[in-house]
Structure formats: structure tokens, C-alpha cells
N, C-alpha and C positions, 0 to 999 in steps of 0.2 A: 801401631800405623802398620807394624808388619805388608802382609801380604794379601792387603782388601784394599788397597787405594792402586787404582788402573792409571797408568801414564796415559801421556795427551800425545802422546807420538811427534813432540816437538811442533815445527812449525810446518812443517807441510804434509801433515797428513792428514786425509780426508776423513769426513765420516762413515763413510765404509769400510776404512780399517783401521775400527775399533771393534772388528768382529771378533770373538773370544775362539781360539782354537781348542779342541776337542786335548784332552790328555793323549790320546793314542798319537795325534799325527806328530809330538816331538818325542815321545818316547825315545825315539832312536837316536835324539842329540843328546841323552842321560847318558853319562858312563860313570867306572866307579872313580876315575879319580875328579872328575868335576864336581863343583861345589854345589850343581843345581839336581844332583843326581837327587836329592833329601830337601824339596820344598818345603817342605814342613819344620825344619829345622830351627833351632832360633840362637844359633850363635854362628854370624859371617863374619868372614873379613870386612876390614876396614877399608879394604882395597880392593875391591872382588875383581877379577877378568874381565871387562867389558869386551872380548871379541869372543861373538854370540854366533854359532852355526846358523844359518840362513837355511831356509828352503831352497833348492835348487845348487847347493852345496857351495853356494857365495858366501863369503864371508865380509862381516863389514866392523872395525872399529874403531870407536868411540874414544876420542881422546880430546881433551881442554884444550891442543891447539886450535882443531878444527870448531869446536864451539868460541874459542877468541875470536877466531877469523870469520866470525858470523855465519858458518855454512851450520845447515841441520844435517841431523844423522838420516836416514831411510828409514821407515816405520818396517817391523822384522816380520810382523804379524804373529807374537807372542803375548800373551799377559804380561805384562811389566807391574813392578811396584817397586816404590824408593821403600827401604828395611830403615831402622832404627838410626844407621852412622849415615846415613843420607847417601847411601850407593844403591843401585839400581839391579835388583833383581827380579827374577821369574815368581810370579804370586801363587800363592795356594788354589788352582785350580776348583778343586771341592768344597772352598766357600762360595756360598750363595753370592752376588753383588746383584745388588737390588736396581743400580740404573743399567745394568748390562740387559741388553735385547735380549728374550726368551724364546725360545723355540727357534726353529730353522728358520736361517735368512734366505731368501728367493734363490740364489743358485743352486742351496742346497735344501731349495723342498724337494719332496718324494714327486719324480716323476711321475706318475701316476694321476697324483692330484692337480700337478703342471695342467696336464696335455689335458684334464677334464676341464680344468676352470678356461684355457687357451681357445677350448672347443666351444664353450658356454658362451663366450666373449663372440667368438666370430658367429655363431647362431643369431643371437639378440643384435649383433650391430646395427642391418639394415631398421632393425624397429624403435631405436632409440634418438630421439632428437636431434641430440648435439650430436652425432655421429652423420647425417641426413639434416642438415642444415642449408637452405633454400636457395637460391640463386638470387640475382641483382632483379633479373629481370624471370620469374616464374611462370610457365601456365598455371591452366585453371587443373589440372590435372594434378600437375607437381602440389598447386595448394594441395589441393584435395588431401593429397598422399599424408606431407607434411603433418594436416588437421589432424589424423590419428595417429601420428607418432607417441612411441611412449616417451615419459610420460604423460598423463593428457594435460594439454596444456591451451589455451584461449577458448575460443567457444564451446569446444568437447569438455574441459575441466568445469567450467559450467554447467553444461549440462547434468554431468556426473554429479556435479555436487549437489543439485539440485532434485534429482534423482532419488541420491541417499536420502539428502531431508525429507521429501514426501515418502519415502518408503518407512524410516524412522518413523518420525509422527501415525502414522498406517498402526505400524507394528504398535508402540505405546497406546494407539487406542486401541486396539484388540486387545493389548492383555490387559485394560482396563474395565472395559465393558464388553468382550466377550463375542456373544451373537452380533448385537448389534453394529460391532463395524467389521462383519460378515458382509457376501453378497445377499442381499434380502433384507437387511437391518434399515433402520431409520438413520444415523449414521453412516454409515458407508457410504449411503445412495446420494449425504450433503457434502460427503469428505470428496468422489469423485467429481461431483457436479460443480463442484467451487475450482478445484485441481484444474479439471478437462477448463473450465470456461477462462481461470487465469490465463491457462496456453491459445486459448482462442482468442483471447485481447492483444496478449502479444505476437501471433501470427497476423491476428488481423491488421496492425498496427503499420507492418512489414510492407501494406501497400498503400498509407498515408493514410489510413481510416482511422474513428475512434476505436478504441477498445471496447467500448461499452456495446458495440455492434457485434463481436465475437464473443463477448458472452449472453448478449441475449440469443443469438442460432443456437449456441450449445444445449440452453436453456433447453428451447423451444424446439433440437432434435431428440432431447432425453427425454420429453414427453410425448414427443408425436411419431417417431420413426420405432416399428415395431423392432423386437427384438432389442432393443436399451433403452425403454423406456424406463430408465431407474428413477423417474421424478415421480413416478408413482408412488414410487415406496417412504419416500418423504412425507413425516406429519403434518398436518394441515399448520397444526398449533408451534411446533417447529420452524416452518417456513413462513409464519408471518413475526412470530417475535425473531427472526435473525431479518429480517427486512424490514421490520422497525428499528433497530439495532443501525444496523447501516445508513439506515436514512439521518438518524439519529445524529452519528460520525459528521455525514457529509451539510446538514444546518447546521454543527457545530463549526467547523473550516471556514462555511459561510459567513457564519456570523466574525469570527476572528478577522473575516478581513475584507467587512463592509467600510467602506470610507464614510467615514462621521459627516465632513465637511460636503461629501459629494448627496449623501442622504439627505443632509438639512436643505441642501437647494433644489433638488429633486424631491420632497416629499409630496407635491402637492401632484408631480407627476407619476410617480409611483403608487399613489390612490387611487388616480384614473387607470395607469396599466394595470391592476390589478382586480380592477371592476369591473371597466367598459368593455373590453374584447372578449371578458368572461360571459356577459349577459348576453351581447350579443350573439355572439354563436349558440348559447344554448336557448335565444327565441327562433334562429333560425331552423336549428335542429329540433324542437318541439313543432314546428308548424311544417316541418317535411314530413317526421314520423306518426303524426294526427293523419298528413294527406292522404303518404306512400303504406305505412305498417296500421293503420287502422288503430292506434295508441288513441285511448282517453287523454283530456289536457294534463292530470294529473302525472301520468305515464310518462305523458311526453316531456314536459321537463324535469322529472326525475333522469328519463334519459338526457335530456341535454346540459344537465348539470354534470352529469359523470361523465360525461366527453369533451363538453368545453373547457375540463381543469389543465393545465399547465403539467410539465412533470418536472418537480425541483432535483429528482434523479440524475435527469436526462441533462437542463438545462445548466444546475447548478454545476459538478463536475466541468463542463465543458467550458463555461463562463471563466473560470476560474482559472481553467490550463491558460487563456486565452490574459489572463491578467497577471498572470505571472509573468509572461512574455512582453507586457507593457500596452496590451493592443486594449484600447475602449478609455487606459484609465485616466488619461487626462480629463476628460468629457465623463466621466462616471459613469459608462455606461454598466461594467460590473457590476457596481455597486447597485443602482437601480433594476437592472435583472433579477439578483439573486431576491433581493428585497422584494421587490413584487411577485415574484413566483409565489412565495412562502405565504403573502397575504391571501392570492387567488387559490392555494389551496384551502387558506382558512372561510374563504368566503364561498366557494366550491360545496364543500362538504356541507358545509353548513342548510345550505338550500335545498342542497340533495337532502338532508334531512327533514326539511318543511315538508318537502314534496313525498318522500316517502313515509310520515307521518297522515297526511292526508289521505293519500291512495287505501290506507291499512288502516282506515279509521271506521269503526262499527256502522256506524250510518251509509260509508260509501262501497263497504263490504257488501251491504244487503240491496244497494242498489244493484251494484255487478253483479251478485248473485241472480237478480231476477229478472236482468237481461239475459242472462249468460242460459236460464231454464225457463224462458217464457213463462214464470210462475206469477199471475197476479194475485194470488190469492194468501201468499206469507203475510204473519201477523207479525214474524219479530220474536216469537215466543220460547220457538227450538230450532235457532238457525243450524246449518247444515256446516256451519263454519265456527272455528276457535273464537271467539271474542275476548279473549285474555287479550289483550296490549299491553303494551308498556306503560308505567304511570305517567312517563314524560307526553301520550298521543291521549289520554283521557281525558277529553272533555273542551269545552270552548277554549278555557284557561292555557292548558296544556298548547293547544295551535297556534294562541299568541306567542308563548314562551317560544317553540318552533321560529316561531317568526321572527322574534327579534334572538336568533341563536346567533347568530352571525358576528352581528356587533359585541355579544356577552363573551364568548368565546374572544375575540379580542385583546379585548379588556382584560381577561385572566389570563391569559397569555403574558400579554406585558404586563402585569401586575408581578407575577411570577419570572421575569424573566428581568424586570429592574429592578427586585431586592434580593436576587439570588446573586445577579452580577454587583452589587453594593455591597455585598457580604464578600465579596468575593477580591475587594479591593482591600481590605483587611487582613484576613485567614489567608491561606498563612500568613503571618508577618514575612516584610521581607528580610528580614536578616537571619531566615533561619534555612539549613543546607536544605541541598535537592530541592531548592523554591519551584524553577520551573516544572520540574516532575510533580509535586504537589497539585501545583494551579492547575494541570493537566490531567490530575487525578479528579479534582474536585469540579472543574466544568466538564467533563464527561460526565462524572456521574448526575449530576444536574443536567445537565441536557436527556439524559434516560431518562430521570426520576420524572422530569417535565412530558416526557413523550409516553412513558407508559403509565404516567401515573393520574393525567389526566382522561386516558384512554378506560382505567377503573373508572373513574368518576362519567364515564359515558361526555367527556369534552374531547371530544378526538383533534378539532381544530386548533382547542388550546394549546395544545400539547406540544403542535411543531410547532406553534408563532413564539410560547415559550423558551422552546429548544434554541430558536434560532436569536433571541433577544438578549437570553443570559448571557452567550460570549460576544456578545456586540458591549454588554453595558462591561461586563469584566475588562474587554478589551483597551474600554475609555481609562480606567484605572489603571490598569498596567502601561503603561505609552508604549515606547519602542520593546520591551522586556516578552511581548504579546508573542514578538516573533519565533522564540526558541518553542512558544506554548503551540506556536501551532505548526512547527515544520512536527512536534509531536502528533499533534492530530492528524498532520498529511503522511505520516506512514503507518496510523491505525488505519486509515483510510487504503491503503494502500491494501491492506489486507483484508475487508471488507467490500470493497468495489467488486469483485469477482461474483461475493457471498449475493448482496442486491439486487446484479442483472442478471446474475446466473438463475436466481428464483423470480426474477419475474419472465423470463423468458420460459420457464417451467409452467407458469401460469397460466400460459398460452396454450390450449386446449382447441384442436381442429375438430374435437367431435363436438362442438356447440356450432362448427359453422353449412346454415345448410344455403342451399344457392339463391333462394329466394330472397333470404333476411340479408345475405352479402352483397346481392345486385344491390336491392335498394338502400343497404349502407353503407356503398361507396360512393353511391350519388348524392345521401345526404351530407357524405363527412365533406368531400369536396366539396362542398357550394358551402357548408359553414365552415371551414378554413378559409375559404376567398373571402367570406367575410370577413372572420377575425384578421385576416391579415390585414385588410384597409382599413381596419376599424384603429387596430393594432398602430400602423402607421400617422393617423390622425392623429391620435390621443398623443403619441410622442412628437410631435410636431413644434411644440412650443418651451421642447425642454430642453435649448440649446444647444443641440446635436447637428451634425451634416448631413445632409440626402444621406450618405452612405449609411452613416450610423443608423440611420431612422430606418435604412430597409434590412441591415441587418436587427436591430431589434421585433422588427414583424416577421423575420425568418424566425427567430430564436423563441418566437411564442407560437412553434405552432406543436413541438412533441408532448406525447404522451406518450405516462407507461403507468406512475408510481400512483395515483388515485383511482386508475382505472383497474389496475390489478387488485388495488384495495376492497373497492366499494362496488365493482363489477357483479360479483357476484352476491351481493348483499341480498339486492329486491328479491330476486330469486330465494335465496335461504328463508326469508322473512315469508314467502307465499308459501313454501312449505310448511314451517313450522308453525304458522295460523290454521294452514289447511283455508286457502282462502280458492279454493277452485283452481280449477284447470284453466281458465282464461287467465287469472294471476299469473299460475306457474309460467305460461305458455310466453307472458310479457316479460316476465323475468329471466328466460331463457334465451328471448330476444337482444335484451339489455344487455346480460352478460355475452351474447354474440357479436353487437356491435361495440364494446368496450375491450374486446379481443381483438377485435379487426382494428380498431383505432389505433392499438400497440404496434402491432404486424407494420400499419402504414404510414408513423408518423413519426415511429421513436427512432426507426435510422436513417428516415430521409431528414429527420431536426437534426439529429447529431452532425449527418453531414453538413448538412448545408450550415453550421454551425462552425465546425470543424475547420472547413474550405472555406467560407465567407469572412472569418474573423477577418486575416491576414488582407484581406482584400478591400474587404468597406472597414475596417476601424484605421485611428490614425494609432501609430505605434509611436510612445514614450520609453526615452531613455529609462532603463532599469536600473535597480541599484551598481548590477555589476557593470553594465557600461558607464556611469557616472564615475566610477574611480577611475577611468583613465583621462578622465577632461581635468585638467588643474586646475586646482580651485584659486577662487583672486581673491588676494590680500585686502583686508579694508584696516582701519583705524581705529581702534578702541580706545574712549579718555574714558579715563579714571576720575573717579570724583572729585582727588585732588589737582585734575586741572593735566595729569602726566597726558601723553600720547603712547601707546605701548600697540604693537605690531601683533594681529591674530588673525585667521581665518574665518573664512566665511560659516565654515563646516563647524568651527565652534561657538559661532553664533547662535546655528541652527540646533544644534543639543543643547543649546541654553537654553532656549525657547520651546525646543518639544524636549524633554526628560520627560523619564517615567513618572507619574501621577499617584502613588497613593491615597488620593480619595481627596475632596474639598479643602479638607482644614488646610493639610499639605500645603494644597496650590493657592490656595487665599495666600499663607503666610509667602510663600516664596514669591508672590506678585508686590 
């Protein structure tokens, strides 16, 4: 034991009294007659002198009488210990003690270090948030000053975090791809477009407008404003692929959110809504373009079906946002619009394909060339245009196939979606780990396969329909367990939303807008939209909706974006590839111009009407969050033995709506 144990300074000692004195501090206390002169001695008296000289010349005596009376001896500042005889003695200060604080205590810190530290604290104090708290009623200037104090907090902390993530991701992208991630590269242009589009969406939300407006505006600026035309660096193949991936994500999210009961009840209305307004608007646009722009009837109907298609990229996310808030859910308005939008796209694309096949058939090209050149002696042996057409457009049989292309693509998409959805009822098995993530991976993979696979097979409409039907059928087998999958898809959509709308905005180029075509085009589209709105209102009249809900459905059926950006340039590209002549190329440019104009006019207006008109025109149903606050009435449940037991209506609902894993399990439960 010896001199390595430190005394605890009795009962009145404070923690600051446990500091170890230096040997020089009590060297004067040692004298030749004192037993403390040799602290390392191994032989000590059994009753050492307890009178220890203290600093300041004081002498305190420890005696047993004081200890018995409960009085405590003051701590004298010397390192004390207990020897092997049980007596107090000064310990050997040359032996290091592990539990003794090393270094200088605060009062013995070097004066230069202490002064430097204090000056730094005083200099930084005005910049530290904890030393500059806001008063109870701070002014705007005080709040602004407090927001930038250190360490970063609140909104400033979020901005710093987001900027750090953006810079880090770009640095990783540059370290992998090199020049492609630098200015002028394809990946750099895509990355900047997506990041700035996301920021533009957040800013436009501050004035209570849909985020997609800001994203479209950013894409439009990056395409058409001189000096920052970075959208020109984006490769068309990359833009098309990213746009289709984002479209697949929103269609998957829509399929998971479709209400099966509402769809079953509104199936006939859905069929009418997906065809009648589109055909009506296409006919009006064809007649007007034939009269004002001088289009032939095949080009006129081609333009009509390009413009008449509604945009799922605008309608679906806007309507789903209203559905999450409970607007129109009771009458199935979101389900009706989501399902009809996808079906109308399939119909419009197929009808456009028919008109395109007729316009670029061999006989039609020969007739157009004769009218253009005025040459009546042309015998068709060596035409000045390319007569090599796609196999799908050769002969009368191919034309008949194009006419029936729409129902064929619909059936193909539905068949793929049903088979894939039923497969996902059983795979992955419900007992596997990470079931939600595996289901999300498979349903997203199936949707992407449908969209890109059918596009490779030249059945574009079937891809969109299969991408919508597959998650819908899968959700019917998953039951309530589809909600976690839907949340994961929602997170993915948050990442791809600026990609979709930023690239769509970048597809709008003002260089194709000439004054003569724009003037006639605005008149044509205004008349077509008026007819479309009236027809849409009449179509949903017998759907069991209120008058306000019918008006909302008619207004929600206005936006154009996705189909126009995808197939708007197609006629011009085919005319160039087929060497169809100057007249066909001019008509293709006019079709592209009006497609761009339709996006500029209808996408922002339609998104604003949906966002602002939904809360005012649709009935709001209680959501799952608000339903928790209401008490659940108790019901009596009678067991087979005749005994009554108390239960809750919630339990009965869970029993009726328990997740199903397939028809076999459902019939077994019944």
C-alpha cells in the first residue's frame, strides 16, 4: 500500500482540493528531525506525529477526540496516504498516480495560453448562437442575424447539407467519368439540369404553385436562353431514356394507388373518358389545321392526335397529391383520372401511328411529290425519295394492322400486367426477410421492362399500359402490405420528378416557333381545348359525380406534355429519313412547332388548375391520419359457441381487409 494511495480529505473536502502539490511546494516543510524528510522510507512509527505544518504557517492537529465528536479535519493540500500500520503519511510524489489529473490545473495554466484562449473566446462570442439567443419577440433583422450564427442551424444547416451532398455527388461523378462530368459533357449537363430543376420546383412551391412548373421553366431556360444553353449538351438518347424511366416510376406509383372498387364502378366511364374527348379534339384540330394551315387530311389527323393526348406526367402526380390529402377519394375521382390518362395515351399513340403510316406510304409520297413538282409524267420507276418503308407499313395488310393497332396494344399491355402482377403475389414469399424492398424492386423492374421492352418491339402503347396494370394487379394480392411499397416508390419518384419535367422543359425549343404558325396554332388549340372541355364534362355526367367534381375532371383533362415531347418530332424525323421532300419536311416542322406550343400553353395552366381547383371543387374525405383521432365504436362479436365478446370495429375491418397472397388463400379464408 505504502505511498501510492491518496487520501479522500475526509468529509469536507471538495474535488478542487484533490490537486497534487509539487515537491518544491513543501520542500521547506522537511527538516532533519522530521519523519517526513525521507518519504521513501519503508520503516515508519506506528504512531506518527499528526501535527503537519500547513501553508501560511498554520498548524492543524488531528486527534481522535475530534474524530469521535464528528468534527472533520480540514484538507491541508498535501498528498497523503495510509501506510501499512494504518497511519497517515505523506506519499511518495515521484510515483505517478493514474487517477490524478495530469497537466496544469486551470489556476496554474501558463499565463500566455490562458490569455490567448480568453481572447479567442471573446472574439468568437458574437458569432456563437448559444451566446446570442433570440428575445421573445425578435425583429426580422434579429431573426436574420441569428439564422447565420454558428454552428449552422435551421434552414442554413439544411442548405449547407444539401450543397455538400450536391458537390460530393458531382465530385464522385467526375472521379468516375472524367471529362463527361465537366462543363460541355453530357453528364454535367444532365446533373446541372436536374439539380437546378429541383431547386426551381422548391422555389415555385413558395408561392403555392405546383413544383413541376418551376422544373419545366428551368428546362426551358437552359434550352433557349443564350449563354446557358447547357441542355444542348444532353445526348438525345440519354434524355429519352431518363424521361421514360421517370414516366415508368410515376405510372407504377399510380398503379399502386388505384382503387379497385372505384375502377370497377367507373369502368364504363373510364372507357368513355379515355377515347371520346381525345377523338373530339383530334377531329376539331384536323379540320382547323386543314383549313388554316393547308395540311392534307392525313397530316391534319396526325397533328390532331399528337396534340389531343393528355399528359400523365402532369395529371397523375397532381391528382395523386390530392388523393393523399383526401380530395375526391370517396367518389373515385383520382382513380378515374389516373386510369383514363394512361388509356388515352395508348389510344392517341396508336391513332398517330395509323396516320403516320398513311402519310408516308409509297403511293401517298408519289402523289405528294407530283403535286409539289407539278410533274405529271412521273412513272414511279425511279422516285426522288426513299421508298424503303418499315415492314409494318408495307401493303394493305400493314395498314389494316395499323388501324387495329390500338386495341391490340391495349390487350398486350393488359395481358403482360396481369401475368406479372399475379406472379408477384407469390414471389417473393411473404415469409422472406426484407419483403417490402424485394417487392419494390420487382415491381419497378417489371414496369421498366414493360415500358422499354415493348418499345423495342415497336409497341409503345402496350408498354405504358403494362407498366400501369402490373402494379395494380400486384397490389390486389398484397392487400394492405402494398402501402410500404408505395412509400418506397414515392421516394424514388421524388428523385426522378425533376429529371422528367426538367428534360421535358428542355425539349421545348423556340427556334421552331415562327410567327405565322404560332398565331394559327394558338387559335386551333384554343378551339380544340374548348370542345375537349365540354365533351369531357358531358362524358362524366353519369358517373355519379357532383357538378363541381365534373368541372374538375374537365379542367384536369387539359395538360399536354409527355406524348407531345415524345412523338412531336417523330413526323419531321421520318420525313428527313425517308427523303420525303420539302413539303413533308415543312409539315413535320409545323407539327413539331404546335406540339411545343401545346406544352407551353397547357402544361402550366393545367397544373395550376388541378392544384388550385382540387381543394375547392372536390369533397375531402378523412384520411388515415385524421381517422385516428375519432373513437372507434365497440361492437359485440358472437363466437360459434354462443358467447359474446367485446371487440372493435377496427378489428373487424382488419379481418375483412387482411392481405391476400393469392386466390387459393382467399378461398381458404372464406
